[in-house]
Structures are given as structure tokens and as C-alpha cells.
TORVO-52283 format. One record per residue (C-alpha): residue in one letter; x, y, z. Coordinates in steps of 0.2 Angstrom, whole numbers, plus 2048, in hexadecimal, padded with zeros to 3 digits. Example, Ala and Ser with C-alpha at 12.3 -4.5 7.8 and 13.67 -1.06 7.14 Angstrom:
A83E7EA827
S8447FB824
//
This chain:
M80F8757AF
G8138657B7
L8028637BE
G7FC8517BE
L80D84A7BE
A81383F7CD
S81E8487D9
Y8298407E7
A8328477F5
V8418407FE
D844845810
K857848810
T858844823
T84E834823
G84F82E811
V83C82C811
V83482E800
T8228357FF
A8168367F0
Q8108487EF
S8018517E7
S8018567D5
L8038697DA
A8118737D3
L82286E7D9
E82587F7E2
T81587D7EB
I81986B7F1
G82A8717F7
Q82287F801
M815874809
Y82286780D
D82E873815
T82087B81F
A81A86A825
I82C86582B
E82F876833
D81E87683C
E821863841
R81085E839
P80D84E82F
L81084F81D
Q80184F811
A808841807
E80982E806
Q81982580B
V81F81A7FD
Y830815803
P83580D80E
P82680180F
L81B80381E
N8137F281E
R8177E0819
L8087D6814
T8077C3813
L7F97BA80A
N7F47A880E
R7E67A1804
I7D879980E
R7CC794800
E7C87977EE
G7B77967E5
P7B279A7D4
D7AE7AD7D8
A7B87B17E7
I7C87AD7F0
E7CB7AF803
Y7DC7B380B
R7E27B581C
V7ED7C581B
T7FA7C8828
V7FF7DB829
E80F7DE831
S8127F1835
M8247F5832
A821807837
T82080384A
S82E7FD855
P82C7EE859
P8227EA849
T80F7E684D
T8057D8844
E7F37D7840
G7E97CA837
L7DB7CC82B
H7CF7C0822
L7CC7C7810
T7C17C2802
I7C47C87F1
N7B87C77E2
K7C17C07D4
T7B87CA7C7
T7B77DB7CF
L7C57DA7DB
E7BA7E17E8
T7BE7DC7FA
T7B57D780A
P7B87DF816
Y7BE7EF80E
T7CE7F6817
P7DB803811
L7E77F580C
A7DA7E9804
P7DB7F17F2
M7EE7EE7F3
V7EB7DC7F8
A7DF7D97EA
A7EA7E17DD
R7F97D77E3
A7EF7C77E3
A7E87CA7D1
W7FA7CF7CB
S8017BF7D1
R7F27B67C9
E7F67BE7B8
R8097BB7BA
H8087A97C0
G7F77A37B9
A7EF79F7CA
W7EA7A97D9
P7F87A87E6
T7F879B7F4
T8047A77FE
E80C7B77FA
T8167C4803
F8197D67FE
E81C7E7806
V8137F8804
//
């Protein structure tokens, strides 16, 4: 019962929201409490507040691929750190070169913007 459903936990101290596994809620609660008590990292993905701000700037566009300069600003560090990435997206498959953990989100956001506005974005900023 409840397996396969999305589960989220809100840390009442920090307000951080994390996506949990699809285990039973009691199991998730026990695992969460144990991790907090033992001061271990949670086995979950933080969904709020966002950890990164991504800015896409189109470099060039061809019939099969589009290239972006992606600026990743980490909002999880103080002061925030910034790194750059040159990313090529296949327009048909949305596969990216090079592959990075954030690359699928960049490709999905660019494709979503294309569907919404009728063209691949020239520039776009979003948070994840």
C-alpha cells in the first residue's frame, strides 16, 4: 500500500524538501529519523530550495543539433560558485555531449521551451 507513489519529506528545522523512495511511509520515516540522529546524509534528492541556477546561451544551431554555453551557479555553496559547460544537444534524441548529471535537465528544459515558444531558446535561465 502506497508503494510506487511519490513521497516527500520536509525538514522542520531547515525547511528543505527532499524526494524520498517509494517505500512505505513508516519505513521512510524511520530511515529519515535514523539518518538525522546519526548525522548521516539523507538518501534522498533535495527538490527545494533549488541547488543550482542554470543559464543557457545558444552558441550555434544546425539542422540536427544545437550548442549551448551553460553557466552553472551553485546556490548550495557560500559564496555561490560558478562553472561553465559547452553542451551539444541532439534535436531528435535530446542526447547531450558531453554527458553530465545536469545535462538531461538542460536538454529537457531547452526542448520544453522549444515546444512552448516554437523555437529553441537563445537564452534561458532556470533553477534545479
